[in-house]
C-alpha positions as CSV (number, residue, x, y, z in Angstrom):
1,M,209.4,105.8,115.1
2,D,210.5,106.0,111.4
3,S,207.0,106.0,110.5
4,S,206.3,108.9,112.1
5,Y,209.6,110.8,110.3
6,S,208.2,109.4,106.9
7,S,204.5,110.8,107.5
8,I,206.3,114.5,108.5
9,E,208.4,114.1,105.4
10,N,205.2,113.5,103.2
11,S,203.5,116.4,104.6
12,Y,206.4,118.6,103.7
13,S,206.2,117.1,99.9
14,S,202.6,117.7,99.6
15,I,203.2,121.4,100.2
16,D,206.0,121.8,98.1
17,N,203.4,120.0,95.0
18,L,201.0,122.6,96.1
19,S,203.5,125.4,95.5
20,N,204.7,124.3,92.2
21,S,200.9,124.1,91.2
22,T,200.3,127.3,91.7
23,K,203.3,128.4,89.5
24,D,201.2,126.1,86.7
25,L,198.4,127.7,87.8
26,G,199.9,131.5,87.0
27,K,201.6,130.3,83.8
28,L,198.2,129.2,82.7
29,D,196.6,132.7,83.4
30,I,199.5,134.4,81.5
31,S,198.9,132.2,78.3
32,I,194.7,133.0,78.3
33,S,195.7,136.6,78.6
34,E,197.7,136.5,75.2
35,Q,194.9,134.2,73.9
36,L,192.6,137.2,74.7
37,A,194.4,139.9,73.0
38,S,195.2,137.5,70.2
39,F,191.2,137.6,70.3
40,G,190.5,141.0,70.3
41,R,193.2,141.4,67.4
42,L,191.4,139.2,65.4
43,R,187.8,140.9,66.0
44,I,189.1,144.2,65.3
45,S,190.7,142.6,61.8
46,A,187.3,141.0,61.2
47,L,185.0,144.2,62.1
48,T,187.8,146.0,59.5
49,K,186.8,143.9,56.9
50,A,183.0,143.9,57.3
51,A,183.4,148.0,57.0
52,E,185.3,147.5,53.9
53,I,182.6,145.6,52.1
54,S,179.5,147.2,54.1
55,P,178.6,149.4,51.0
56,L,179.0,146.7,48.6
57,I,176.0,144.2,50.6
58,K,172.4,145.0,50.2
59,D,170.9,141.9,51.3
60,V,171.5,139.6,54.1
61,T,174.4,137.3,53.8
62,I,174.0,134.9,56.6
63,G,171.1,133.3,58.9
64,P,167.8,131.7,57.6
65,R,167.1,134.6,55.5
66,S,169.8,134.6,53.8
67,P,169.1,134.7,49.8
68,L,172.0,132.5,49.6
69,K,170.7,129.8,51.3
70,K,167.3,130.5,49.9
71,E,169.4,129.7,46.3
72,R,170.8,126.7,47.7
73,I,167.6,125.1,48.9
74,I,166.6,126.1,45.1
75,Q,169.3,124.4,43.7
76,D,168.9,121.4,45.7
77,T,165.3,120.9,44.5
78,Q,165.3,121.9,41.0
79,P,166.8,120.0,38.5
80,H,170.7,120.7,37.4
81,S,171.2,122.8,34.6
82,K,173.8,124.4,33.0
83,P,176.3,126.9,35.2
84,E,175.7,130.5,34.5
85,K,178.0,133.3,34.6
86,V,179.2,134.3,38.0
87,I,178.7,138.0,38.1
88,N,181.5,140.1,40.3
89,L,179.0,142.1,42.7
90,L,181.9,143.7,44.6
91,E,183.3,145.2,41.0
92,D,179.9,146.2,39.9
93,K,179.4,147.9,43.2
94,L,182.5,149.5,43.3
95,G,182.3,150.6,40.2
96,D,178.4,152.2,40.4
97,G,179.1,153.5,43.7
98,D,180.0,157.3,44.4
99,L,183.2,158.1,46.0
100,R,181.8,160.3,48.7
101,H,179.9,157.7,49.9
102,S,183.0,155.8,50.5
103,L,184.8,157.9,52.2
104,L,181.6,158.7,54.5
105,V,181.5,155.1,55.2
106,K,185.1,154.7,55.7
107,K,185.0,157.7,58.4
108,Y,182.2,156.0,59.9
109,E,183.7,152.7,59.8
110,A,187.3,154.1,61.0
111,K,185.2,156.0,64.0
112,L,183.1,152.7,64.5
113,Q,186.5,150.9,64.9
114,E,188.1,153.3,67.0
115,T,184.9,153.4,69.3
116,S,185.0,149.6,69.3
117,Q,188.4,148.9,70.0
118,D,188.2,152.0,73.1
119,L,185.5,149.8,74.2
120,F,186.8,146.3,73.8
121,R,190.1,147.9,75.2
122,N,188.2,148.9,78.4
123,L,186.5,145.7,78.6
124,I,189.8,143.8,78.5
125,E,191.1,146.3,81.0
126,R,188.0,146.0,83.1
127,M,188.1,142.2,82.6
128,M,191.8,141.8,83.4
129,T,191.6,144.4,86.8
130,N,188.5,142.0,87.7
131,H,190.8,139.0,87.2
132,A,193.7,140.2,88.7
133,E,191.4,141.4,92.1
134,A,189.9,138.2,91.8
135,M,193.6,136.7,91.6
136,D,195.0,138.6,94.2
137,T,192.1,137.6,96.8
138,Y,192.4,134.3,95.5
139,W,196.5,134.1,95.9
140,K,196.2,136.3,99.4
141,R,193.3,133.1,100.6
142,Q,195.8,130.3,98.9
143,H,198.8,131.9,100.9
144,D,196.6,132.4,104.0
145,E,195.5,128.9,103.7
146,S,199.2,127.7,103.0
147,Q,200.4,129.3,105.7
148,R,197.8,128.4,108.3
149,K,198.6,124.4,107.1
150,T,202.2,125.3,107.3
151,L,201.6,126.3,110.9
152,E,199.3,123.7,111.6
153,L,201.7,121.0,110.0
154,R,204.7,122.3,112.4
155,V,202.2,122.3,114.8
156,R,201.5,118.7,114.5
157,K,205.2,118.3,113.8
158,L,206.0,119.9,116.9
159,Q,203.4,118.0,118.6
160,M,204.9,114.7,117.5
161,I,208.6,115.2,118.0
162,K,207.3,116.4,121.3
163,Q,204.9,112.8,121.7
164,L,208.1,111.3,120.6
165,R,210.0,112.7,123.5
166,E,207.7,112.1,125.6
167,S,207.2,108.4,124.5
168,D,211.1,108.3,124.7
169,N,210.9,109.9,128.4
170,M,207.7,107.3,129.2
171,S,210.1,104.5,128.1
172,V,213.0,106.3,130.5
173,L,210.7,107.1,133.5
174,E,208.9,103.5,133.3
175,E,212.2,101.9,133.3
176,A,213.1,104.3,136.1
177,K,209.8,103.3,138.1
178,L,210.5,99.8,137.5
179,D,214.4,100.2,139.1
180,E,212.2,102.1,142.0
181,Q,209.9,99.3,142.5
182,R,212.9,96.8,142.1
183,C,214.7,99.2,144.7
184,Q,211.5,99.7,147.2
185,L,210.8,96.0,147.0
186,I,214.7,95.2,148.1
187,N,214.2,97.5,150.8
188,R,210.9,96.4,152.4
189,Q,212.5,92.9,152.4
190,T,215.5,94.4,154.3
191,L,213.3,96.4,156.4
192,E,211.0,92.9,157.2
193,N,214.3,91.1,157.4
194,M,215.3,93.5,160.0
195,N,212.3,93.8,161.8
196,R,211.6,90.0,161.8
197,I,215.1,89.8,163.5
198,L,214.4,93.0,165.9
199,A,211.0,90.9,166.7
200,E,213.0,87.7,167.3
201,Q,215.0,89.5,169.5
202,N,212.6,91.6,171.5
203,K,210.9,88.1,172.0
204,A,213.7,86.7,173.0
205,T,214.4,89.3,175.8
206,A,210.9,89.3,176.9
207,R,211.2,86.1,177.5
208,F,214.2,86.3,179.7
209,A,213.1,89.2,181.4
210,K,209.8,87.0,182.4
211,I,212.1,84.1,183.2
212,T,213.9,86.5,185.4
213,D,210.7,88.0,187.1
214,S,209.8,84.4,187.6
215,H,213.0,83.7,189.1
216,T,213.3,86.5,191.3
217,K,209.3,85.9,192.5
218,I,210.4,82.4,193.5
219,C,213.6,83.6,195.6
220,I,210.9,86.4,197.2
221,C,208.4,83.9,198.5
222,Y,211.4,80.9,199.3
223,N,212.7,83.5,201.1
224,E,209.4,84.8,203.0
225,I,208.5,81.0,203.5
226,I,211.8,80.4,205.3
227,S,211.1,83.6,207.4
228,I,207.7,82.3,208.2
229,I,209.0,78.7,209.2
230,E,211.6,80.2,211.6
231,S,209.5,82.7,213.4
232,D,206.6,80.3,214.6
233,E,206.8,76.7,215.9
234,L,203.4,75.9,214.3
235,A,205.1,76.9,211.0
236,K,207.9,74.7,211.2
237,D,205.9,71.7,211.2
238,I,203.8,73.1,208.4
239,G,206.8,74.3,206.3
240,L,207.8,70.7,206.2
241,K,205.3,69.3,204.4
242,H,206.1,71.5,201.6
243,M,209.8,71.6,201.7
244,T,209.9,68.4,199.0
245,S,207.6,70.4,196.3
246,L,210.1,73.7,197.3
247,N,212.9,72.2,196.4
248,N,211.8,70.8,193.3
249,I,210.6,74.1,192.4
250,L,214.2,75.7,193.2
251,S,215.5,73.0,191.1
252,N,213.4,72.9,187.9
253,M,214.3,77.1,188.2
254,S,217.8,76.6,187.9
255,D,217.7,74.4,185.2
256,I,215.7,76.9,182.9
257,M,218.2,79.6,184.1
258,N,221.3,77.6,182.9
259,L,219.2,77.6,179.5
260,C,219.4,81.4,179.4
261,K,222.6,81.7,179.6
262,S,223.1,79.3,176.1
263,G,220.7,81.3,174.6
264,E,218.1,78.3,174.0
265,I,214.9,80.0,175.3
266,T,211.3,78.9,174.4
267,D,207.7,80.3,175.0
268,K,207.3,77.0,176.9
269,K,210.3,77.6,179.3
270,V,209.0,80.7,180.1
271,Q,205.2,79.6,180.9
272,Q,207.1,76.7,182.4
273,S,208.9,79.7,184.7
274,E,205.7,81.2,185.5
275,V,204.1,78.2,186.6
276,L,206.7,77.7,188.8
277,A,206.5,80.8,190.4
278,L,202.8,80.5,190.6
279,N,203.3,77.4,192.4
280,M,206.0,78.9,194.9
281,T,203.3,81.5,195.6
282,N,200.7,79.0,196.0
283,I,202.7,77.3,198.6
284,K,203.6,80.1,200.5
285,E,200.1,81.2,200.5
286,K,198.9,77.5,202.0
287,I,201.3,77.9,204.5
288,I,200.3,81.0,205.9
289,I,196.5,80.1,205.4
290,D,197.4,76.8,207.2
291,L,199.8,78.5,209.9
292,D,196.5,80.9,210.3
293,T,194.4,78.1,210.5
294,A,196.6,76.4,213.2
295,K,196.6,79.7,215.4
296,N,192.9,80.3,215.3
297,E,192.4,76.9,216.7
298,Q,195.1,76.9,219.3
299,K,193.6,80.5,219.9
300,K,190.5,78.9,219.8
301,R,191.0,76.0,222.4
302,I,192.8,78.7,224.6
303,Q,189.4,80.9,224.6
304,E,186.9,77.9,224.6
305,E,189.0,76.7,227.7
306,E,188.9,79.8,229.3
307,L,185.1,80.2,228.4
308,R,184.5,76.8,229.9
309,K,186.3,78.3,233.3
310,K,184.5,81.4,233.3
311,Q,181.2,80.0,232.7
312,I,181.8,77.4,235.5
313,E,182.8,80.5,237.8
314,E,179.6,82.6,236.4
315,K,177.6,79.5,236.5
316,K,178.5,78.9,240.4
317,A,178.4,82.6,241.0
318,E,174.7,82.7,239.4
319,E,173.6,80.0,241.2
320,T,174.6,81.5,244.6
321,E,173.2,84.4,243.8
322,L,170.1,82.5,242.6
323,L,169.8,80.8,246.2
324,K,170.2,84.2,247.7
325,K,167.3,85.2,245.5
326,Q,165.2,82.4,246.8
327,Q,166.4,82.9,250.1
328,E,165.3,86.6,249.6
329,V,161.9,85.7,248.1
330,Q,161.3,83.6,251.3
331,Q,162.2,85.8,253.2
332,T,160.0,88.6,251.3
333,K,157.1,85.9,251.7
334,K,157.7,86.7,255.4
335,S,159.0,90.0,256.1
336,G,156.6,91.7,253.4
337,P,157.2,92.9,249.6
338,V,160.3,94.2,248.0
339,F,160.2,97.1,245.6
340,Y,163.8,97.3,244.4
341,S,167.1,95.3,245.4
342,E,169.4,97.8,246.9
343,S,172.1,97.2,244.6
344,N,170.3,97.5,241.8
345,Y,168.4,101.1,242.9
346,A,172.4,102.7,243.8
347,Y,173.4,101.4,240.3
348,Y,170.6,103.3,239.2
349,L,171.3,106.5,241.0
350,E,174.7,106.1,240.0
351,L,173.5,106.1,236.0
352,Q,171.2,109.4,236.6
353,N,174.1,111.2,238.1
354,Y,176.3,110.5,235.8
355,L,173.2,111.7,232.9
356,T,172.8,114.8,234.9
357,E,176.7,115.5,234.8
358,Y,177.0,114.5,231.2
359,E,174.0,116.7,229.8
360,A,175.7,119.6,232.0
361,K,178.3,118.9,229.7
362,Y,177.0,120.2,226.7
363,K,174.1,122.8,228.2
364,Q,176.2,125.6,227.0
365,L,175.7,124.4,223.4
366,L,172.0,123.7,223.7
367,E,171.5,127.3,225.2
368,D,173.3,129.1,222.1
369,S,170.9,130.1,219.8
370,N,174.0,131.0,217.4
371,L,174.4,127.6,217.0
372,K,171.2,126.5,215.9
373,K,172.3,125.2,212.3
374,F,175.2,122.9,214.4
375,K,173.0,121.3,216.3
376,F,170.6,121.2,213.3
377,D,173.5,118.9,211.4
378,C,174.1,116.9,214.1
379,Q,171.1,116.1,214.8
380,K,170.6,115.1,211.0
381,A,173.9,112.8,211.3
382,V,172.4,111.0,214.1
383,N,168.7,110.7,212.6
384,T,169.2,110.2,209.4
385,P,171.1,106.7,209.4
386,I,169.6,105.3,212.3
387,N,165.7,106.2,210.5
388,A,167.6,104.3,207.5
389,L,168.8,101.4,209.4
390,S,167.5,97.9,208.4
391,S,169.1,94.2,208.2
392,V,168.6,94.2,204.2
393,S,172.1,93.6,204.0
394,G,175.6,93.3,206.3
395,T,177.3,96.0,203.8
396,H,174.6,99.0,204.7
397,M,174.8,97.9,208.6
398,R,178.5,98.2,208.5
399,N,178.1,101.9,206.3
400,T,176.0,102.9,208.8
401,L,178.2,101.5,211.5
402,E,180.7,103.6,210.4
403,K,179.1,106.8,209.6
404,L,178.0,107.1,213.3
405,A,181.7,105.8,214.6
406,K,183.2,108.9,212.3
407,L,180.6,111.0,214.0
408,L,181.7,110.3,217.7
409,R,184.9,110.3,216.6
410,G,184.6,114.0,215.8
411,E,185.6,113.2,211.7
412,K,183.8,115.2,209.0
413,V,180.4,113.3,208.1
414,E,178.5,114.0,204.9
415,I,174.7,115.4,205.4
416,S,172.9,115.5,202.2
417,D,174.7,118.2,200.0
418,S,177.3,119.4,203.1
419,Y,179.6,117.9,206.3
420,V,179.2,118.4,209.8
421,S,181.9,117.6,212.3
422,A,180.9,117.0,216.0
423,S,184.8,118.3,217.1
424,L,184.2,121.6,215.4
425,H,182.6,123.1,218.9
426,P,184.3,121.9,222.0
427,Q,181.0,120.3,223.6
428,G,180.0,119.0,220.1
429,L,181.3,115.4,220.5
430,Y,179.1,115.3,224.2
431,Y,176.0,116.5,222.6
432,C,176.2,114.1,219.8
433,N,177.0,111.0,222.0
434,A,174.0,111.8,224.2
435,L,171.8,112.4,220.9
436,L,172.7,109.1,219.3
437,A,172.1,107.3,222.8
438,K,168.9,109.2,223.3
439,K,167.5,108.4,219.6
440,I,168.3,104.9,219.8
441,V,166.4,104.5,223.1
442,R,163.5,106.6,221.6
443,Q,163.2,104.1,218.9
444,G,162.3,101.2,221.0
445,D,159.1,103.1,221.8
446,L,158.2,104.6,218.4
447,L,159.7,101.7,216.1
448,V,160.2,98.3,217.8
449,S,156.6,98.7,219.9
450,S,154.8,98.4,216.3
451,K,157.5,96.5,214.7
452,P,159.5,94.1,217.1
453,E,162.2,92.6,214.3
454,A,163.5,96.0,214.0
455,A,165.3,95.6,217.5
456,F,167.7,93.4,216.3
457,P,169.6,95.6,213.8
458,L,169.5,98.6,216.4
459,A,170.7,96.1,219.1
460,A,173.3,94.9,216.8
461,L,174.7,98.4,216.0
462,A,174.0,99.6,219.7
463,V,176.5,96.8,220.7
464,A,179.0,97.8,218.4
465,L,179.2,101.5,219.1
466,W,179.6,100.6,222.7
467,V,182.5,98.1,222.0
468,E,184.3,101.5,220.9
469,F,182.9,104.4,222.9
470,P,182.3,102.6,226.2
471,E,180.8,106.4,227.2
472,F,178.3,106.0,224.6
473,G,177.1,102.5,226.5
474,R,177.0,104.2,229.5
475,L,174.7,106.5,228.4
476,L,172.6,104.1,226.6
477,E,172.5,102.4,230.0
478,A,171.1,105.4,231.6
479,Y,168.5,106.6,229.3
480,F,167.0,102.7,229.2
481,H,166.9,103.1,232.9
482,K,165.3,106.7,232.9
483,Q,162.8,105.6,230.0
484,C,162.3,102.4,231.4
485,P,162.4,102.1,235.4
486,Y,161.4,98.2,235.3
487,L,165.1,97.6,233.5
488,V,166.6,98.5,236.7
489,P,164.5,96.6,237.8
490,M,162.3,98.4,240.5
491,F,158.6,99.1,241.4
492,L,158.9,102.3,242.8
493,P,155.9,102.9,245.4
494,Q,153.9,106.4,245.6
495,K,155.7,108.3,248.6
496,Q,153.9,110.0,250.9
497,G,153.0,113.6,249.6
498,Q,153.6,112.2,245.9
499,T,151.1,113.5,243.2
500,D,149.7,110.9,240.8
501,R,151.6,112.7,238.4
502,E,154.7,112.4,240.0
503,F,154.5,108.9,240.8
504,Y,153.4,107.8,237.1
505,L,156.4,109.6,235.8
506,S,158.2,107.7,238.0
507,R,156.7,104.4,236.8
508,G,157.5,105.5,233.2
509,Y,154.1,106.7,232.2
510,I,154.1,110.0,230.2
511,Y,151.3,113.1,230.0
512,N,149.8,114.4,226.7
513,E,149.5,118.0,226.3
514,D,146.4,118.1,228.4
515,N,147.8,116.6,231.5
516,I,146.2,113.5,231.1
517,V,148.2,110.3,231.9
518,E,148.7,107.8,229.0
519,K,146.0,104.8,228.5
520,Q,147.6,101.3,230.2
521,D,147.2,99.3,226.6
522,K,149.3,102.2,225.1
523,F,151.9,102.0,228.2
524,L,152.4,98.6,227.9
525,K,153.1,98.4,224.2
526,R,155.5,101.5,224.7
527,I,157.4,100.0,227.3
528,S,157.3,96.4,225.5
529,G,159.1,98.3,222.4
530,I,161.9,99.7,224.8
531,F,162.0,96.2,226.8
532,R,162.4,94.2,223.7
533,L,165.0,96.2,221.9
534,R,167.2,95.8,225.9
535,C,166.7,92.5,225.4
536,A,168.0,92.4,222.0
537,I,171.1,94.1,223.2
538,W,171.8,91.3,225.8
539,I,171.7,88.9,223.2
540,A,173.5,90.6,220.7
541,K,176.8,89.4,219.0
542,T,179.5,91.5,217.7
543,P,180.6,92.1,213.8
544,S,183.3,89.4,213.0
545,F,185.1,92.6,212.0
546,I,185.4,93.5,215.8
547,S,187.4,91.0,217.9
548,A,185.8,92.2,221.3
549,S,182.7,90.7,222.8
550,N,179.3,92.0,223.5
551,P,180.0,94.5,226.8
552,H,176.6,94.2,228.1
553,S,175.9,90.5,227.4
554,L,173.7,87.4,228.6
555,R,175.0,87.6,232.2
556,H,173.5,91.3,232.6
557,G,170.2,89.4,231.4
558,W,170.5,86.8,233.8
559,K,171.0,89.1,236.9
560,W,167.8,91.5,235.2
561,L,165.6,88.2,235.2
562,A,166.8,87.0,238.7
563,S,166.3,90.3,240.5
564,F,162.8,91.1,238.6
565,I,161.1,88.0,239.8
566,N,162.3,88.7,242.9
567,L,160.1,91.7,243.5
568,K,156.9,91.8,244.1
569,P,154.7,91.1,240.9
570,E,152.3,94.0,239.8
571,P,149.3,93.3,237.2
572,D,149.8,93.6,233.2
573,I,153.7,94.6,233.1
574,C,155.3,92.0,235.0
575,A,153.6,89.4,232.6
576,T,154.6,91.3,230.2
577,L,158.1,91.7,230.1
578,L,158.2,88.3,231.0
579,H,156.8,87.3,228.2
580,D,158.8,89.5,226.1
581,F,162.0,88.2,228.0
582,F,161.5,84.6,227.2
583,N,160.2,85.6,223.8
584,V,163.3,87.4,222.7
585,C,166.2,86.1,224.8
586,G,164.7,82.8,225.7
587,S,166.5,80.6,222.8
588,E,170.1,82.0,223.4
589,F,169.6,81.6,227.3
590,Y,168.5,77.9,226.8
591,K,171.5,76.9,225.1
592,H,173.8,79.1,227.0
593,Y,172.5,77.8,230.7
594,G,170.3,75.1,230.1
595,K,169.3,73.5,233.6
596,Q,169.6,76.5,235.4
597,F,167.3,78.4,233.0
598,T,165.1,75.4,233.3
599,K,164.7,75.7,236.5
600,I,163.9,79.7,236.3
601,I,161.4,79.1,234.0
602,K,159.6,76.3,236.6
603,I,159.8,78.8,239.0
604,V,158.4,81.2,236.9
605,S,155.4,79.0,235.8
606,T,154.7,78.0,239.7
607,E,155.7,80.2,242.5
608,Y,155.7,83.3,240.6
609,L,152.5,82.5,238.3
610,A,150.7,81.6,241.6
611,I,151.3,85.1,242.6
612,L,150.6,86.4,239.8
613,Q,147.2,84.8,239.6
614,N,145.7,86.3,242.5
615,I,146.0,90.1,241.2
616,D,146.1,89.5,237.4
617,E,143.4,88.1,235.5
618,G,144.6,89.7,232.1
619,G,145.5,88.9,228.8
620,P,149.6,89.2,229.1
621,K,149.5,86.8,232.1
622,T,147.5,84.2,230.4
623,R,149.9,84.6,226.9
624,L,152.6,84.3,229.9
625,E,151.4,81.0,230.9
626,V,150.4,79.3,227.7
627,F,154.1,80.0,226.6
628,L,156.0,78.7,229.6
629,Q,153.7,75.1,229.5
630,S,154.5,75.2,225.7
631,V,158.5,75.8,226.8
632,L,157.9,73.0,229.6
633,Q,156.8,70.5,226.9
634,S,158.8,70.6,224.3
635,G,161.5,71.6,226.1
636,T,163.1,74.1,223.6
637,I,162.0,77.5,223.1
638,P,162.2,79.1,219.2
639,P,164.5,81.8,218.6
640,P,162.8,85.3,217.8
641,S,161.5,86.4,214.3
642,G,163.6,88.7,212.7
643,L,166.9,87.7,214.8
644,L,170.2,88.5,212.5
645,P,171.9,85.7,211.1
646,S,175.1,85.4,212.8
647,N,177.1,86.0,209.5
648,L,174.9,88.9,208.4
649,W,178.4,91.4,209.1
């Protein structure tokens, strides 16, 4: 800083020196003027003297032509002689000239002197004027330059002062920044310490909350376990097995809660409390599972006992019925052919009357042309899931069941991009029940006849719906009897006055648009598909999420078989249906009825085939005969192809 001030003082001293030099230069110019004036006076004096002697001088007096120069040269070259006498030319001239000429010369000399003085004076004046202008310009320039330098120096001085001040301020600012940084560091450290303390407090609070939560869970689970144990006799024995573990958990949890009071809570204790709560929950779940298992086993034992009793009673009844049928067969051989059982035919008439009355319940809906869209939506809600049904997965089958069950309950069902509800019309539910029953029976004709394994998912679905909607099951059975009279079973003879068309229709045949009855092979294939679907329903099991059993299970199939073999055999159709029955139901019937079923197989393979041998030589009879011989030789019947796994859904 001191060096800066000294540089400023040096700058100002240089300015003072410059001004002093300027003053000296002014003095120098004044002395030059005085010398020029003296020179002018000297010149005038010289000219005046020259004018005075001009008349007296005739030759050149100066220069190389001067006679004096020549004389001097001659004198230098010649030997020295005696000095001659000097003649005063001026005095001679003055003596010889005339006065007039002298005056005239003086006059001209005076005039020349005056003119020379004027010229010289003018010259001097012009020189002085030019010099003065030049000096003015010079001094003006010097003045401007001096002012500019003065301003620059002043600016530099101000800048230097400003820089000095700024440097001083920068030092202060730097010190202030350092102080601020130190304060920020202290504040940050303080804040970090506070955050660390707060985080520790939060962690401690969170640990305590977790421990409290675990303690609450343990208490709740323990109370639930005690309630379960006290509510059931079976649970008491199960609870005693876990009582030691329960007490240990409560004791350990109590110790952890005591540590919380002293404030010594660690993550390890939190984990320990969570493990204790999890163990308590696991014990509760284990007790519940064990209790459910014990109840299921107890229930299963009771059911098995009841089933054994029921099976014994059914077998006795079936044996009694079989004996009756055998007696009827013997009587038939004596009295003549039997076309149907009176009880079966009465049940058939009952179902057909029920079907007629039921169809009358939605007759107005069918005849109302304004409800075409509603009827179409109902048909779509039935046909779409049935057509898409397959045994690809249990989830798919359950979704199909839920859609159809919603429809039969009158709930909204999604179809494409809209919804339909059967309850929107008073007769809508009747209409949808009949549609669904008819559609399933029709699938036996359209689908099962060409793809036999498709019968099993249809049968499982039908049984699940039958459990919840008995009305639907009754309609299903009525449509089966209507489409396939051999399921009654009955072989209606042609009555007197009955046309061939009426007779064939009563037997289940159909006519085309040209009023021509279908061919026998097509008839057998179609009836076989419907019959195989009915057989699949007899052996179907309800899904695991339905507690009720099949409402039309094996005993109905047993009844049909006993009734069927008591009728008069007919060619083709009897062998076809018996082969389908043993092929679809044989495995399950063999497991369930054992020896009784074996007796039936033997009767069919001997007595029944003996009668059939006289009237049937076709392929169906041969296939039945080969199948029965294979069963009797192996003692087993393989399950049908496409049978659903028991755990599918």
